VEXGUNU-305702 format. One record per residue (C-alpha): residue number from 1; chain; y, x, z. Coordinates in steps of 0.02 Angstrom, whole numbers, plus 50000, padded with zeros to 5 digits. Example, Ala and Ser with C-alpha at 12.3 -4.5 7.8 and 13.67 -1.06 7.14 Angstrom:
% residues 2
(1,A,(49775,50615,50390));
(2,A,(49947,50684,50357));
END
This chain:
% residues 418
(1,A,(50866,52454,50510));
(2,A,(50712,52359,50546));
(3,A,(50769,52248,50695));
(4,A,(50686,52085,50633));
(5,A,(50515,52046,50691));
(6,A,(50400,51914,50606));
(7,A,(50305,51807,50729));
(8,A,(50144,51877,50768));
(9,A,(49992,51778,50713));
(10,A,(49852,51724,50835));
(11,A,(49699,51836,50856));
(12,A,(49596,51717,50743));
(13,A,(49713,51737,50601));
(14,A,(49663,51843,50447));
(15,A,(49826,51930,50459));
(16,A,(49774,51991,50635));
(17,A,(49909,52130,50687));
(18,A,(49777,52216,50779));
(19,A,(49661,52227,50638));
(20,A,(49804,52283,50522));
(21,A,(49866,52421,50636));
(22,A,(49685,52497,50630));
(23,A,(49564,52524,50771));
(24,A,(49642,52465,50935));
(25,A,(49572,52449,51101));
(26,A,(49559,52254,51074));
(27,A,(49457,52283,50917));
(28,A,(49352,52419,50989));
(29,A,(49320,52296,51124));
(30,A,(49259,52164,51004));
(31,A,(49150,52286,50914));
(32,A,(49066,52357,51071));
(33,A,(49039,52175,51131));
(34,A,(48957,52122,50973));
(35,A,(48864,52267,50954));
(36,A,(48799,52247,51135));
(37,A,(48754,52072,51100));
(38,A,(48659,52114,50940));
(39,A,(48573,52258,51033));
(40,A,(48500,52150,51173));
(41,A,(48456,52000,51048));
(42,A,(48358,52130,50937));
(43,A,(48273,52206,51082));
(44,A,(48209,52054,51156));
(45,A,(48157,51999,50987));
(46,A,(48066,52161,50958));
(47,A,(47985,52157,51135));
(48,A,(47919,51973,51105));
(49,A,(47824,52044,50953));
(50,A,(47762,52207,51030));
(51,A,(47701,52123,51188));
(52,A,(47603,51986,51090));
(53,A,(47422,51960,51151));
(54,A,(47298,52025,51012));
(55,A,(47177,51891,51067));
(56,A,(47298,51756,50994));
(57,A,(47228,51665,50847));
(58,A,(47290,51735,50678));
(59,A,(47373,51582,50617));
(60,A,(47446,51541,50780));
(61,A,(47515,51724,50791));
(62,A,(47589,51720,50616));
(63,A,(47696,51560,50661));
(64,A,(47744,51638,50824));
(65,A,(47808,51798,50739));
(66,A,(47899,51701,50606));
(67,A,(47987,51589,50732));
(68,A,(48024,51753,50832));
(69,A,(48103,51830,50681));
(70,A,(48200,51666,50640));
(71,A,(48261,51651,50825));
(72,A,(48322,51825,50830));
(73,A,(48405,51815,50673));
(74,A,(48493,51653,50727));
(75,A,(48549,51739,50893));
(76,A,(48627,51896,50807));
(77,A,(48711,51770,50689));
(78,A,(48786,51675,50832));
(79,A,(48869,51836,50895));
(80,A,(49012,51824,50779));
(81,A,(49052,51652,50825));
(82,A,(49044,51695,51011));
(83,A,(49172,51836,50971));
(84,A,(49290,51713,50879));
(85,A,(49272,51591,51022));
(86,A,(49322,51733,51146));
(87,A,(49469,51786,51032));
(88,A,(49542,51603,51069));
(89,A,(49575,51670,51256));
(90,A,(49553,51483,51317));
(91,A,(49383,51427,51386));
(92,A,(49266,51365,51248));
(93,A,(49240,51179,51232));
(94,A,(49198,51045,51110));
(95,A,(49024,50993,51041));
(96,A,(48894,51129,50985));
(97,A,(48879,51170,50797));
(98,A,(48710,51167,50703));
(99,A,(48693,51359,50730));
(100,A,(48675,51350,50920));
(101,A,(48561,51197,50909));
(102,A,(48449,51279,50786));
(103,A,(48434,51428,50892));
(104,A,(48377,51327,51053));
(105,A,(48257,51228,50938));
(106,A,(48186,51383,50868));
(107,A,(48175,51464,51034));
(108,A,(48089,51316,51120));
(109,A,(47973,51284,50974));
(110,A,(47915,51475,51002));
(111,A,(47875,51433,51185));
(112,A,(47792,51271,51160));
(113,A,(47677,51353,51021));
(114,A,(47644,51509,51134));
(115,A,(47615,51424,51294));
(116,A,(47485,51293,51209));
(117,A,(47391,51440,51159));
(118,A,(47215,51469,51245));
(119,A,(47271,51638,51272));
(120,A,(47448,51614,51346));
(121,A,(47570,51767,51328));
(122,A,(47731,51754,51429));
(123,A,(47810,51872,51303));
(124,A,(47847,51718,51191));
(125,A,(47973,51646,51327));
(126,A,(48090,51803,51285));
(127,A,(48185,51729,51151));
(128,A,(48215,51569,51253));
(129,A,(48310,51686,51390));
(130,A,(48410,51752,51238));
(131,A,(48450,51580,51163));
(132,A,(48503,51520,51334));
(133,A,(48622,51669,51357));
(134,A,(48698,51641,51190));
(135,A,(48724,51453,51208));
(136,A,(48796,51476,51382));
(137,A,(48945,51576,51305));
(138,A,(48991,51437,51197));
(139,A,(48973,51285,51307));
(140,A,(49105,51226,51427));
(141,A,(49110,51293,51598));
(142,A,(49063,51127,51676));
(143,A,(48918,51118,51564));
(144,A,(48839,51286,51598));
(145,A,(48736,51251,51755));
(146,A,(48666,51105,51667));
(147,A,(48613,51210,51515));
(148,A,(48541,51341,51624));
(149,A,(48456,51208,51736));
(150,A,(48376,51126,51582));
(151,A,(48317,51284,51521));
(152,A,(48223,51335,51674));
(153,A,(48155,51154,51686));
(154,A,(48091,51170,51498));
(155,A,(48024,51343,51537));
(156,A,(47912,51282,51670));
(157,A,(47880,51112,51615));
(158,A,(47818,51185,51433));
(159,A,(47701,51304,51530));
(160,A,(47626,51159,51626));
(161,A,(47611,51045,51466));
(162,A,(47541,51195,51372));
(163,A,(47393,51232,51501));
(164,A,(47349,51052,51492));
(165,A,(47354,51031,51293));
(166,A,(47255,51209,51284));
(167,A,(47135,51155,51418));
(168,A,(47141,51321,51503));
(169,A,(47028,51337,51663));
(170,A,(47106,51340,51830));
(171,A,(47087,51500,51912));
(172,A,(47177,51542,52073));
(173,A,(47220,51723,52038));
(174,A,(47277,51686,51868));
(175,A,(47381,51539,51928));
(176,A,(47459,51651,52065));
(177,A,(47484,51788,51927));
(178,A,(47569,51644,51808));
(179,A,(47677,51591,51949));
(180,A,(47738,51760,51977));
(181,A,(47779,51785,51797));
(182,A,(47848,51610,51790));
(183,A,(47971,51664,51939));
(184,A,(48015,51834,51840));
(185,A,(48053,51739,51684));
(186,A,(48157,51615,51781));
(187,A,(48249,51765,51862));
(188,A,(48272,51833,51668));
(189,A,(48351,51675,51633));
(190,A,(48480,51711,51758));
(191,A,(48507,51888,51736));
(192,A,(48520,51885,51546));
(193,A,(48659,51757,51537));
(194,A,(48753,51856,51679));
(195,A,(48749,52005,51574));
(196,A,(48806,51909,51429));
(197,A,(48948,51826,51537));
(198,A,(49002,51998,51601));
(199,A,(49025,52062,51417));
(200,A,(49115,51908,51368));
(201,A,(49228,51905,51524));
(202,A,(49288,52092,51487));
(203,A,(49316,52047,51308));
(204,A,(49419,51892,51363));
(205,A,(49517,52003,51481));
(206,A,(49557,52121,51331));
(207,A,(49623,51972,51229));
(208,A,(49733,51916,51360));
(209,A,(49795,52085,51387));
(210,A,(49839,52106,51197));
(211,A,(49928,51943,51202));
(212,A,(50032,51993,51352));
(213,A,(50069,52143,51260));
(214,A,(50126,52056,51109));
(215,A,(50237,51941,51215));
(216,A,(50316,52086,51309));
(217,A,(50352,52163,51137));
(218,A,(50428,51999,51064));
(219,A,(50535,51973,51235));
(220,A,(50601,52153,51217));
(221,A,(50658,52124,51047));
(222,A,(50728,51966,51093));
(223,A,(50836,52033,51229));
(224,A,(50896,52157,51116));
(225,A,(50951,52030,51001));
(226,A,(51028,51940,51141));
(227,A,(51128,52101,51179));
(228,A,(51186,52105,50994));
(229,A,(51246,51938,51002));
(230,A,(51329,51954,51159));
(231,A,(51420,52114,51082));
(232,A,(51467,52026,50929));
(233,A,(51542,51877,51024));
(234,A,(51637,52000,51138));
(235,A,(51717,52091,50991));
(236,A,(51752,51929,50884));
(237,A,(51801,51810,51015));
(238,A,(51967,51885,51045));
(239,A,(52006,51899,50859));
(240,A,(51949,51726,50815));
(241,A,(52049,51653,50946));
(242,A,(52209,51760,50892));
(243,A,(52178,51693,50720));
(244,A,(52162,51509,50774));
(245,A,(52320,51519,50870));
(246,A,(52427,51603,50737));
(247,A,(52366,51493,50597));
(248,A,(52417,51341,50719));
(249,A,(52588,51421,50730));
(250,A,(52605,51464,50554));
(251,A,(52585,51283,50517));
(252,A,(52717,51226,50633));
(253,A,(52841,51372,50556));
(254,A,(52794,51329,50387));
(255,A,(52941,51194,50350));
(256,A,(53052,51255,50496));
(257,A,(53059,51454,50462));
(258,A,(52955,51501,50306));
(259,A,(52996,51681,50349));
(260,A,(52921,51680,50511));
(261,A,(52773,51583,50451));
(262,A,(52750,51712,50317));
(263,A,(52748,51853,50451));
(264,A,(52611,51755,50549));
(265,A,(52506,51729,50393));
(266,A,(52531,51911,50364));
(267,A,(52460,51958,50545));
(268,A,(52321,51842,50508));
(269,A,(52272,51944,50360));
(270,A,(52278,52102,50461));
(271,A,(52185,52025,50611));
(272,A,(52045,51970,50485));
(273,A,(52033,52133,50400));
(274,A,(52013,52211,50582));
(275,A,(51881,52075,50615));
(276,A,(51787,52119,50467));
(277,A,(51790,52298,50499));
(278,A,(51732,52263,50679));
(279,A,(51585,52157,50613));
(280,A,(51526,52293,50492));
(281,A,(51550,52415,50634));
(282,A,(51434,52305,50749));
(283,A,(51313,52273,50615));
(284,A,(51292,52464,50565));
(285,A,(51297,52525,50738));
(286,A,(51206,52375,50814));
(287,A,(51273,52392,50984));
(288,A,(51346,52582,51004));
(289,A,(51367,52729,50910));
(290,A,(51333,52853,51049));
(291,A,(51171,52946,51064));
(292,A,(51179,52931,51263));
(293,A,(51203,52747,51271));
(294,A,(51076,52711,51132));
(295,A,(50944,52817,51218));
(296,A,(50970,52726,51382));
(297,A,(50964,52559,51286));
(298,A,(50790,52610,51214));
(299,A,(50733,52677,51389));
(300,A,(50766,52494,51457));
(301,A,(50702,52409,51319));
(302,A,(50528,52505,51319));
(303,A,(50534,52490,51506));
(304,A,(50544,52294,51490));
(305,A,(50384,52314,51369));
(306,A,(50292,52401,51500));
(307,A,(50313,52572,51413));
(308,A,(50353,52721,51530));
(309,A,(50493,52812,51433));
(310,A,(50574,52975,51477));
(311,A,(50746,53031,51408));
(312,A,(50822,53199,51393));
(313,A,(50988,53230,51307));
(314,A,(51077,53376,51284));
(315,A,(51264,53395,51359));
(316,A,(51337,53465,51200));
(317,A,(51469,53379,51117));
(318,A,(51405,53286,50962));
(319,A,(51517,53240,50814));
(320,A,(51533,53058,50787));
(321,A,(51465,53057,50603));
(322,A,(51306,53158,50663));
(323,A,(51299,53046,50837));
(324,A,(51281,52899,50719));
(325,A,(51130,52956,50634));
(326,A,(51048,53015,50787));
(327,A,(51084,52853,50875));
(328,A,(51008,52756,50724));
(329,A,(50855,52862,50726));
(330,A,(50815,52819,50918));
(331,A,(50856,52632,50871));
(332,A,(50745,52634,50718));
(333,A,(50618,52741,50808));
(334,A,(50614,52608,50957));
(335,A,(50602,52463,50850));
(336,A,(50450,52521,50746));
(337,A,(50370,52576,50906));
(338,A,(50375,52397,50987));
(339,A,(50328,52316,50828));
(340,A,(50189,52446,50750));
(341,A,(50123,52532,50894));
(342,A,(50046,52495,51071));
(343,A,(50098,52645,51177));
(344,A,(50098,52674,51361));
(345,A,(50221,52807,51367));
(346,A,(50361,52864,51265));
(347,A,(50482,53023,51266));
(348,A,(50660,53042,51183));
(349,A,(50724,53212,51176));
(350,A,(50881,53282,51101));
(351,A,(50909,53460,51102));
(352,A,(51034,53589,51022));
(353,A,(50938,53708,50912));
(354,A,(51004,53843,50797));
(355,A,(51171,53766,50778));
(356,A,(51120,53591,50746));
(357,A,(51023,53455,50836));
(358,A,(50838,53422,50852));
(359,A,(50793,53246,50901));
(360,A,(50611,53198,50937));
(361,A,(50538,53021,50982));
(362,A,(50359,53034,51038));
(363,A,(50234,52898,51100));
(364,A,(50056,52894,51126));
(365,A,(50018,52737,51033));
(366,A,(49989,52789,50858));
(367,A,(49867,52697,50751));
(368,A,(49790,52746,50598));
(369,A,(49877,52622,50477));
(370,A,(50049,52627,50568));
(371,A,(50139,52717,50424));
(372,A,(50089,52590,50297));
(373,A,(50177,52456,50391));
(374,A,(50322,52536,50464));
(375,A,(50438,52451,50330));
(376,A,(50589,52536,50241));
(377,A,(50682,52579,50412));
(378,A,(50620,52760,50410));
(379,A,(50661,52784,50226));
(380,A,(50835,52717,50250));
(381,A,(50849,52836,50395));
(382,A,(50797,52985,50292));
(383,A,(50931,52947,50160));
(384,A,(51061,52935,50306));
(385,A,(51002,53103,50379));
(386,A,(50987,53183,50196));
(387,A,(51176,53132,50166));
(388,A,(51241,53245,50301));
(389,A,(51111,53386,50262));
(390,A,(50975,53336,50398));
(391,A,(50785,53288,50373));
(392,A,(50678,53160,50456));
(393,A,(50488,53184,50469));
(394,A,(50348,53088,50549));
(395,A,(50184,53151,50625));
(396,A,(50023,53079,50692));
(397,A,(49911,53173,50788));
(398,A,(49775,53140,50924));
(399,A,(49828,52965,50953));
(400,A,(50022,53029,50961));
(401,A,(50161,52997,50850));
(402,A,(50310,53095,50842));
(403,A,(50460,53065,50741));
(404,A,(50573,53231,50718));
(405,A,(50761,53218,50648));
(406,A,(50852,53381,50618));
(407,A,(51041,53384,50585));
(408,A,(51164,53513,50565));
(409,A,(51303,53530,50707));
(410,A,(51427,53474,50594));
(411,A,(51475,53395,50403));
(412,A,(51552,53560,50369));
(413,A,(51408,53669,50411));
(414,A,(51296,53556,50311));
(415,A,(51417,53571,50163));
(416,A,(51406,53767,50175));
(417,A,(51215,53758,50184));
(418,A,(51206,53660,50038));
END
């Protein structure tokens, strides 16, 4: 029985449970966000090169193209760090590292060289919008406005300074056109970071939902442990109290009435053996040996973890030895479901089929590597079922996992079949 549950590592740990369980919603969300950021970064870098004015001096064009490639590569390299920052769930903070600083410097250098050309081309400011969007994902919320405002000021200031350096003639129509393009680029500085922010916000919501699901699963398991402790206390409390009283009585009678003291000691031995058997029964059966109670308990635990669970149990009489295996199967399936899957619904069904019983526990949270990490609980359950002539099988299909347990109607029929 695999009731124990190891603490879940954080999303940044190399042993991320989500990654170990295969492709989950959270992992897909991280991948889609990373792919989207890479696509936008590469697209803007490519557009910046394609829209280059062919009248630009060859040497300047070579430098600008090289800087564009470097800036785009830095922006794509920064994506993984943005994803890691979002995986922390909390808002980003702290000082910027060399990579985002290098990204901004490269983007600004591209725009400075492009704006100071005798043939100014606005396309050289595209990577500045990309760099601003990427850096805004990493700075504290309070600093984002100032980073954005600084980028707009640099965009306008560098353009004006470049015009002076290049000595471009002042033309009213060209100036109006430049102002229009400047406004459009400034809007791009707003819209692109907002696009990045929406992607990152969606990822952060997924991160928080995953953490909440883990907490719900841990809480459900903790509640089961508490119920187990309560049952153990209820069973053993009386026995230990009686043992304590009889030990005290035997001590008092030891000198005055040795025969009575011996009788009390014998009673203590009997009670101790009974307590040991009760303890073994609690450990082996966890809380109960009846299928109906175990199924209701499983439904309650799953409901507390936010999983919709339906239960359908046959009204036929189930022998105690058969019921024990079925109850353990329900318990093991519930434990594995909480520890290794992330379902939204589950169904527990027990029917009388062909003179025996068929138990199925199905959930819609199967993952690709679930079976590899399920532990030895199912193997032990298979041995228990085989001992009474039954079988245990698990099947994963279309995101659903079904545990099937077939057992005979009685031990005698199992012996006749064997």
